KEGU-798867 format. One record per atom (N, C-alpha, C): x, y, z. Coordinates in pm, whole numbers, plus 32768, in hexadecimal, padded with zeros to 4 digits. Each point is the difference from the previous one (the first is absolute). Layout:
XYZ
...
***
This chain:
8FFBF51F309D
7FD57F7B8005
7FD47FCA7F67
7FBE80507FBB
7FC37FDF7F7A
807A7FE17FAB
806F8055800D
80777FD17FB3
80307F8E8020
80037FD48069
802A7F768029
7F9B7F9B7FC0
7F9280158004
7F927FB07FA8
801D7FDD7F84
802080837FBB
80217FEE7F73
80727FB07FE5
806780158053
808A7FC27FF5
7FEE7F58801A
7F9E7FF0804D
80077F70801E
7FA47FD27F88
7FAC80407FBB
7FB97FD27F8E
807C7FD97F9A
804B80717FE9
80757FD87FA2
803B7F868018
80207FF4807C
805D7F798037
7F9F7F7D7FCF
7F85800C8013
7FB47F8B7FF4
7FB37FEF7F6C
80547FE17FA8
7FE17FDD7F6D
7FAF806E7FCB
801280828038
7FB880747FBA
805B80627FDA
7FE480397F70
804680757FD6
7FC3807C7FD8
8043806B800F
7FB180767FCD
802280207F6D
7FA380197FC7
7FEF80427F6A
804D7F887FB2
7FED7F7A7FFA
80267FAA7FA4
7F847FE47F96
802B800C7F95
7FA67FEC7F84
7FDF7F698006
7F747FF17FC8
7FDB7F6E7FF7
80267FD27F58
801F7F8A7FFD
80177FCF7F6E
7FA47F937FD4
7FDF80017F93
7FA27F8F7FCF
80457F7C8007
7FAF7F92801F
80337F8B7FF3
803D7FCD7F97
80557F967FF4
80347FD97F82
7F897FAF7FAA
7FA57FCC805A
7F917FA57FBB
7FB580617FAB
7FF2808B8014
7FAF80497FB6
803280297F7D
80777FD67FDF
804180057F6E
80007F7F7FAF
7FD27F9E8035
7FFA7F8D7FB8
7FA780087F6C
80337FC47FA5
7FC97FFD7F7E
7F857FAE8002
7FA9802D7FA1
7F907FB97FF5
7FF67F757FD0
80677FC97FB0
7FFA7F837FD3
802D7F898081
80208035805D
800E7F9C807E
7F8B7FEA804B
7FFF7F7F8038
7F877FEE804E
7FF2805B807D
7F8B80248004
7FEE805A808E
801A7FC0807D
804180408057
80287FB5807B
7F8980278063
80077FB38058
7F907FFB8078
801180808040
7FA4803E803A
800C80748043
806B7FFD806F
804380668026
805F80028065
7FC47FFB8088
802D7F948040
7FDA7FFC8082
800780748058
7FA880138070
801080808056
808C7FF4803C
80447F74801A
807380118063
807480377F8D
800680097F86
806180467FB0
7FD880787FC9
7F9B8049802C
7FD6806E7FD8
8050806B8050
803C80667FB3
803F807F804C
7F85805B801D
8005803A806A
7F9C805A803E
8043807B8009
7FE080757F9B
80318088800D
7F98805A8029
803F80578073
7F8D804A803D
805280838021
7FA4806F8018
804280878019
7FAC80288087
805B802A8057
7FA88035807A
8011809B801C
7FAB804F7FEA
8008808E8001
7FE1802D8092
805E804D8038
8000801B8080
800F80A18014
7FEE803A806F
801F80888024
806880208064
807C7FE87FE8
8046801F806A
80177F9B805E
80278035807B
80137F9A806E
7F837FF38059
7F7B800E7FD9
7F9B7FF9805A
7FE67F958029
7FAD7FE48077
7FE17F81802F
7FCC7F987F9F
7F9580547FC7
7FAC7F8A7F95
80697FCC7F9C
805E80667FCD
80507FC07F9B
80667F8F803F
8027801A806F
80527F8F8054
7FB67F7E7FFD
7F7680078039
7FC17FA1800C
7FE27FB47F78
7FDB80497F95
7FF97FBF7F8B
80757FAA7FC2
806F8048800E
80707FD27FE5
80267F688047
7FE680148084
801F7F758054
7F997FA87FD5
7F71801A7FF3
7F9E7F9E7FF0
80297FC67F75
801F80557F92
80277FCC7F7B
80667F8D8008
806A80348048
807D7F9F8003
7FCA7F738051
7FAA8019805C
7FD57F7D804E
7FAE7FB77FA3
7F8F80337FAE
7FBD7FA87FA2
80447FCA7F9E
806D80537FB5
80587FC27F9A
80547F9C8036
802D80008067
80647FA4803C
7FAF7F778018
7F8A800A8031
7FB47F918021
7FBB7FCF7F90
7FC8803D7FA6
7FB77FC17F93
804C7FFE7F75
806A80597FF0
804880067F85
80977FFC8013
80327F9D8042
8094800F802B
80527FFC7F84
805680537FED
806480097F98
7FC180277F5D
7F7080118011
7FC8800C7F84
7FBA808E7FF4
80488058803A
7FD780847FE6
806B806A7FF8
7FB6807B7FC0
80618076800E
7FA080788016
80378055805A
7FAB8061803E
8052808A7FE7
7FB780587FC8
804E80897FE6
7FB5805B8061
804E80378058
7FBB806B8061
801B807D7FDC
7F97805B7FE6
8005807B7FD3
7FD5806C806E
805A8059800B
7FCF80598078
7FD780897FA5
7F7780138010
7FDC80757FB0
800F80898031
804380098087
803C80728020
807280317FB3
805B7F9C7FD6
806E80237FB9
7FEC80087F6A
7F8C7FAF7FD3
7FF77FEE7F83
7F5A80117FD7
7FD18068801B
7F64800D7FE4
7FD87FF47F6B
804E800B7FA8
7FD37FFB7F70
7FF27F7A7FED
802E7F9C804D
7FF47F727FD1
7F627FC4802D
7FC380568045
7F687FE3801E
7FAF7FFE7F92
802B80367F81
7FB8800F7F9A
80117F7C7F9D
806E7FBD801F
80097F817FB5
7FA97F93801A
7FC57FF4807A
7FA97F978010
7F7F804B804D
7FE3808A7FDE
7F9D8030802F
7FD47FEA80A2
806180288042
7FF57FF28096
7FBB8085803D
7F977FE3803F
7FB280558040
8004800880A5
801E7F8F8033
80327FFA8095
80737FB3800E
802E80148087
80857FAE8021
7FE47FCC808A
80357F91801B
804D7FA67FB8
7F9E7FB27FA6
80317FE37F8A
7FCD7FB27F92
80567F997FD2
7FC47F837FEC
80537F9D7FCB
7FC87FE37F70
80557FEF7FA8
7FDC7FEA7F67
80407F7B7FD5
7FB77FA07FE0
80347F817FBA
7FF880117F7A
808E7FF17FC2
801A801B7F74
7FF17F7A7FB1
80447F89803B
80017F817FD1
7FE57FA6806B
7FC37FA77FEA
7FB17FB27F8C
7F8F80667FEE
7FE080157F7B
7F6F803D7FDF
7F9F7FBE8043
7F85804D800E
7FFB80937FDB
80328056806F
801380717FEB
803280808070
7F917FFD805F
803F8004807E
7F9080208082
804B80698045
7FA480638043
801680598043
7FCB7FDF809C
804B800A8065
7FD37FE78086
802B80868043
7FA7804A803C
8011806F805A
80017FD38080
80538045805A
80147FE58090
806B7FB1803F
80067FE5806D
808D7FD3803E
7FFA7F767FFD
7FB07FA47FB0
80167F7F7FE3
7FED7FB1807F
7FC18037806B
7FEA7FAB8075
7FA77F798006
7F9E80237F97
7F987F817FEA
80337FB17FAC
80557F978025
803D7F9C7FBB
7FA67FB57F95
7F8F7FBE803E
7FB27FC37FA0
7FD280517F98
7FD6808E800F
7FBF80557F93
807D80147F9D
8077800C802C
807580117FAE
801D7F867F9A
7FF57F8D8047
80087F947FAF
7FA07FD27F92
7F7F802B801E
7F9A7FFE7FB5
801480667F92
801380778019
802780697F8D
806F7FF77FBC
80707FB7802C
80727FDF7FB3
7FEC7F7C7FAD
7F9D7FA4802D
7FE27F827FC9
805A7FAF801A
80327FF18084
80687FB4802C
7FAF7F858054
80197F827FD7
7FCD7F9B8044
803E7FDC8087
7FC07FFB806D
80267FF4807B
802B7F5C8007
80787FD5801B
80297F81800C
7FD67FB68080
***
């Protein structure tokens, strides 16, 4: 069943192990006028979800993350799902001590959320997503 959840995440604007790239605005020269801050609507959200196999908590976290992203960040997010049972060495990268854990890479600052992401309001506050 968890495998189906991961497959559905892949179909819904989510990819496994996609590297994030800096935006072109980061490379602008200093002699140009400074641009206004990028609105939240144009920001790419890059996240990693660390799970442990096909456990019920992992499935719940995948489902909840997909629901939150589809509702609050439609078309503006990338999620990399990392199964630590298959790749335990990847836990060192983001200092993962518990699973499931969501790591928001972009926009900065980096945030870690431990749990199945069922408390939607807390997740939105932690990720600094404004509810519309």
